[in-house]
C-alpha positions as CSV (number, residue, x, y, z in Angstrom):
1,M,28.7,-25.9,69.5
2,S,28.7,-22.8,71.7
3,I,32.1,-21.5,73.1
4,V,30.4,-21.0,76.5
5,D,27.5,-23.0,77.6
6,Q,26.4,-20.8,80.4
7,P,26.5,-17.1,80.5
8,H,28.0,-15.4,83.4
9,S,25.4,-14.5,86.0
10,K,26.9,-11.0,86.7
11,Y,28.4,-9.9,83.3
12,R,27.0,-9.8,79.7
13,H,29.3,-11.9,77.4
14,V,30.6,-10.6,74.1
15,Y,32.6,-12.4,71.6
16,V,35.9,-10.9,70.8
17,V,37.7,-11.6,67.5
18,V,41.4,-11.8,68.0
19,R,44.2,-11.7,65.3
20,V,47.4,-13.6,66.0
21,E,50.5,-13.0,63.7
22,L,51.9,-16.6,63.4
23,D,55.4,-15.2,62.9
24,F,55.4,-13.1,65.9
25,D,58.3,-11.1,67.1
26,R,59.8,-13.0,70.3
27,E,61.2,-9.5,71.5
28,Y,57.8,-7.9,71.5
29,P,55.2,-10.6,71.6
30,D,52.4,-8.2,72.6
31,N,52.7,-6.6,69.1
32,S,51.5,-9.8,67.6
33,V,48.1,-10.1,69.1
34,S,45.3,-7.7,68.4
35,V,41.6,-7.5,69.2
36,T,40.0,-6.6,65.8
37,K,36.1,-6.6,66.6
38,V,33.9,-7.3,69.4
39,F,30.3,-8.9,68.8
40,D,27.2,-9.4,70.9
41,R,26.5,-12.6,69.0
42,E,28.6,-15.8,68.8
43,E,27.5,-16.5,65.2
44,D,28.5,-13.1,63.9
45,A,32.1,-13.5,65.6
46,A,32.2,-17.0,63.9
47,S,31.5,-15.8,60.7
48,E,33.9,-12.9,61.0
49,I,36.8,-15.3,61.8
50,V,36.0,-17.5,58.7
51,R,35.8,-14.5,56.5
52,M,39.1,-13.1,57.9
53,N,41.0,-16.3,57.9
54,K,40.1,-16.6,54.1
55,L,41.1,-13.0,53.5
56,N,44.2,-12.9,55.5
57,G,45.4,-16.4,56.2
58,K,48.0,-16.6,53.7
59,M,49.6,-13.4,55.0
60,G,50.5,-15.2,58.2
61,Y,47.6,-14.1,60.4
62,R,45.3,-16.4,62.3
63,Y,41.8,-15.3,63.6
64,L,40.0,-16.8,66.7
65,V,37.2,-15.9,69.1
66,C,37.6,-15.5,72.7
67,V,34.8,-14.8,75.3
68,G,34.9,-11.5,77.1
69,R,32.7,-9.9,79.6
70,V,31.2,-6.5,79.8
71,D,31.4,-4.7,83.1
72,G,28.6,-2.3,83.2
73,H,30.3,-0.5,86.0
74,A,33.3,0.5,84.2
75,S,34.0,4.1,83.8
76,R,34.2,5.5,80.2
């Protein structure tokens, strides 16, 4: 099943792989969440989280997919 049923009419969707440290530092919680990769295809992101959860799951990391939007007008 798809994360998002309908694409946004204005922005292209991307699939963002996020790593969460399960034993996060409550004083600095921002240091416990990282974007690791961004994919154009949901299937590629889903495969990556399965791979990374197998590889690093026992180290206290959890990987998940979030949907993001690409703003074609953003400056570089």
